[in-house]
C-alpha positions in Angstrom: 29.1 -90.8 45.5 28.2 -89.6 48.9 28.3 -86.1 50.4 30.5 -85.6 53.5 31.6 -82.6 55.5 34.8 -82.1 57.4 34.0 -81.2 61.0 36.0 -78.0 60.7 33.1 -76.4 58.8 31.2 -76.2 62.1 32.4 -73.2 64.0 33.3 -74.2 67.6 31.4 -77.5 67.6 32.7 -80.6 69.6 32.9 -83.8 67.7 29.3 -84.8 68.8 27.9 -81.4 67.9 29.6 -81.7 64.4 28.0 -85.2 63.8 24.5 -83.8 64.7 25.1 -80.7 62.6 26.2 -82.8 59.7 22.8 -84.6 59.7 20.9 -81.3 60.0 22.8 -79.9 57.0 21.8 -83.0 55.0 25.1 -84.5 54.5 25.7 -88.3 54.7 29.1 -88.3 56.5 31.3 -86.4 58.8 35.0 -86.4 58.8 36.4 -85.9 62.3 39.6 -84.2 63.2 41.8 -85.7 66.0 43.9 -83.4 68.0 46.8 -84.1 70.5 44.3 -83.6 73.3 40.7 -82.3 73.7 37.3 -83.6 73.1 38.7 -86.0 70.4 42.5 -86.4 71.0 45.2 -89.0 71.0 44.3 -89.7 74.7 40.6 -90.0 74.3 39.4 -93.1 75.9 38.0 -96.1 74.0 34.7 -95.7 75.8 34.3 -92.0 74.6 35.2 -93.0 71.0 32.7 -95.7 70.9 30.1 -93.3 72.3 30.7 -91.1 69.3 30.4 -93.9 67.0 27.0 -94.7 68.6 26.0 -91.0 68.3 26.8 -91.1 64.6 24.8 -94.4 64.1 21.8 -93.0 65.9 22.0 -89.9 63.6 22.4 -91.9 60.4 25.7 -90.2 59.8 28.7 -92.2 58.5 32.3 -91.5 59.7 34.1 -92.5 56.5 37.5 -90.8 57.1 39.6 -89.3 59.8 42.3 -86.6 60.0 45.1 -85.7 62.4 47.1 -82.5 61.8 50.1 -83.6 63.8 51.9 -84.9 60.7 52.7 -81.1 60.1 54.3 -80.8 63.6 56.1 -84.1 63.3 56.8 -84.6 59.5 57.2 -88.1 58.2 60.1 -86.9 56.2 62.0 -84.9 58.9 65.7 -85.7 59.1 65.5 -86.5 62.9 64.3 -90.0 63.4 62.7 -89.1 66.7 60.5 -86.5 65.0 59.5 -89.0 62.4 58.8 -91.6 65.1 56.6 -89.2 66.9 54.6 -88.5 63.6 54.2 -92.2 62.9 53.2 -92.8 66.6 50.5 -90.0 66.5 49.1 -91.3 63.1 49.1 -94.9 64.3 47.1 -93.9 67.2 44.7 -92.1 65.0 44.3 -95.2 62.9 43.2 -97.0 66.1 40.8 -94.2 66.8 39.5 -94.4 63.2 39.0 -98.1 63.5 37.0 -97.7 66.7 34.9 -95.0 65.0 34.1 -97.2 62.1 36.1 -95.0 59.6 37.8 -96.5 56.7 40.5 -93.9 55.7 43.2 -91.9 57.5 44.3 -88.7 55.7 48.1 -88.5 55.8 50.5 -85.7 54.6 53.4 -87.9 53.6 56.2 -85.4 53.9 57.4 -81.8 53.5 60.2 -80.6 51.4 62.2 -77.6 52.9 65.5 -75.9 52.5 67.0 -78.4 54.9 65.1 -81.5 53.6 66.0 -82.4 50.1 63.4 -83.8 47.8 65.0 -87.2 47.3 65.5 -87.6 51.1 62.0 -86.5 51.9 60.8 -89.1 49.3 62.8 -92.0 50.8 61.7 -91.1 54.5 58.1 -90.5 53.6 57.8 -93.9 51.8 59.3 -95.7 54.8 56.9 -93.9 57.2 53.9 -94.4 55.1 54.7 -98.0 54.6 54.9 -98.5 58.4 51.5 -96.8 58.7 50.1 -98.9 55.8 51.1 -102.1 57.7 49.4 -100.9 60.9 46.4 -99.9 58.9 45.9 -103.3 57.3 45.8 -105.0 60.7 42.9 -102.5 61.8 40.8 -102.7 58.6 41.8 -99.2 57.8 43.6 -97.6 54.8 46.1 -94.7 54.5 45.2 -91.9 52.0 48.3 -89.8 50.9 46.9 -86.4 50.3 48.3 -83.8 47.8 48.8 -80.5 49.7 51.1 -77.5 49.4 54.2 -79.2 50.8 56.5 -78.9 47.9 56.3 -82.6 47.5 54.6 -85.1 45.1 53.8 -82.3 42.6 52.5 -84.4 39.8 49.9 -87.3 39.5 52.5 -89.5 37.8 54.9 -89.1 40.8 52.1 -89.6 43.3 51.0 -92.8 41.6 54.6 -94.1 41.5 55.0 -93.1 45.3 52.0 -95.3 46.1 52.8 -98.2 43.8 56.3 -98.5 45.0 55.1 -99.0 48.7 53.0 -101.8 47.2 50.3 -102.1 49.9 46.6 -102.4 49.2 46.2 -100.4 52.4 47.9 -97.3 50.9 46.3 -95.1 48.3 45.5 -91.4 47.5 43.4 -89.0 49.4 42.7 -86.6 46.5 42.1 -82.9 47.1 40.5 -81.2 44.1 41.1 -77.7 45.1 44.8 -78.2 46.2 45.9 -78.9 42.6 44.8 -75.7 40.9 48.0 -73.9 42.0 50.1 -76.3 39.9 47.8 -78.5 37.8 44.4 -79.7 36.7 42.4 -81.9 39.1 40.8 -83.9 36.2 44.2 -84.8 34.9 45.1 -86.1 38.4 41.9 -88.2 38.7 42.6 -89.9 35.3 46.1 -90.8 36.3 45.4 -91.8 40.0 42.4 -93.8 39.0 41.6 -96.6 41.4 44.3 -95.5 43.8 41.9 -92.9 44.9 40.5 -93.9 48.4 38.9 -90.6 49.4 38.2 -87.1 48.0 38.2 -83.6 49.4 36.2 -80.9 47.7 37.2 -77.2 47.8 37.6 -74.5 45.2 40.4 -72.2 44.1 40.7 -69.1 42.1 43.8 -69.2 39.9 44.0 -65.4 39.4 44.6 -64.9 43.3 48.0 -65.9 44.6 48.5 -68.0 47.6 46.1 -69.0 50.3 43.8 -66.2 49.3 42.8 -68.2 46.2 40.8 -70.7 48.2 37.1 -70.0 47.9 33.8 -71.7 48.5 32.4 -74.2 46.0 31.4 -73.0 42.6 33.2 -69.7 43.1 36.6 -70.8 41.7 38.2 -72.4 38.7 37.7 -76.1 39.3 36.4 -77.8 36.3 33.6 -79.6 38.3 31.8 -81.3 35.6 35.2 -82.9 34.3 36.1 -83.9 37.8 32.9 -85.6 38.6 32.8 -87.4 35.3 36.4 -88.3 35.8 35.6 -89.8 39.2 32.8 -91.8 37.7 35.1 -93.1 34.8 37.6 -94.4 37.3 34.9 -96.2 39.3 35.0 -94.0 42.4 31.9 -94.5 44.5 32.9 -93.2 48.0 32.6 -89.9 49.8 33.5 -86.5 48.5 34.1 -84.5 51.7 34.1 -80.7 51.8 37.0 -79.3 53.6 36.0 -75.6 54.3 36.0 -73.1 57.1 32.8 -71.4 58.3 31.5 -68.1 56.7 32.7 -64.9 58.5 29.1 -64.0 58.8 26.2 -66.4 59.6 28.5 -69.3 59.9 25.6 -71.7 60.5 24.7 -71.2 56.8 28.0 -72.7 55.6 27.2 -76.4 56.0 23.7 -76.3 54.3 24.9 -74.1 51.5 27.9 -76.3 50.9 25.7 -79.5 50.8 23.4 -77.7 48.2 26.5 -76.9 46.1 27.8 -80.4 46.3 24.5 -81.8 45.2 24.6 -79.5 42.2 28.2 -80.5 41.4 27.5 -84.3 41.6 24.4 -83.7 39.4 26.9 -82.6 36.6 27.9 -86.1 36.2 24.6 -87.0 34.7 
């Protein structure tokens, strides 16, 4: 497996700075985040995207996956078809950006259950939206990774596997986040069930004795059973990137990335 860092770990860095800092920290890959606008946005030109790809190649840094948070603003499960359409359009454009960057996987939050969005409706709408994105991804040489997040949706590995299998596209799989599961399950169980559906992996840690978002901590500080997770990923044949999705330290933020890379090396060594 290969070590990656989400660009959010670098405080205030633009995409080029994040790529350079990734190399300096000793990681092999950088997951870039696409915004609505800005240094890397939906409106970024093809010329600028290709320039970023050349920067990464010159640094020897892979860009294995890409993320766009607009699926929270425009949920793929929203009752309003126009909202869903905006979400699909934003993520379809992100797939194009990912393809130009040479990335392989787009992280997608498939839907959100709320008081006004019943579970069954979210499931049906999310599947329809993700299937559309999967079809677009296949034409671009990309894949869609459905991530497990705190969205009151796809709360078990069995259901997540079913959701993916019912779509039935090779371009749709799981983007598995190890730390997100600790609030309602065990990541090693999810890994065994999702198996080869796993396209990409996020690393973060979580303390189960602290409620809510305050439970998220830096690697090796929480309750993730890292040895079981690494051995589980090996057992299902996963050989891709494990990408740390963490914010910077409050003090000495420049230390966050190298410390995280060191922790990830120690974690991967647990696999033997």
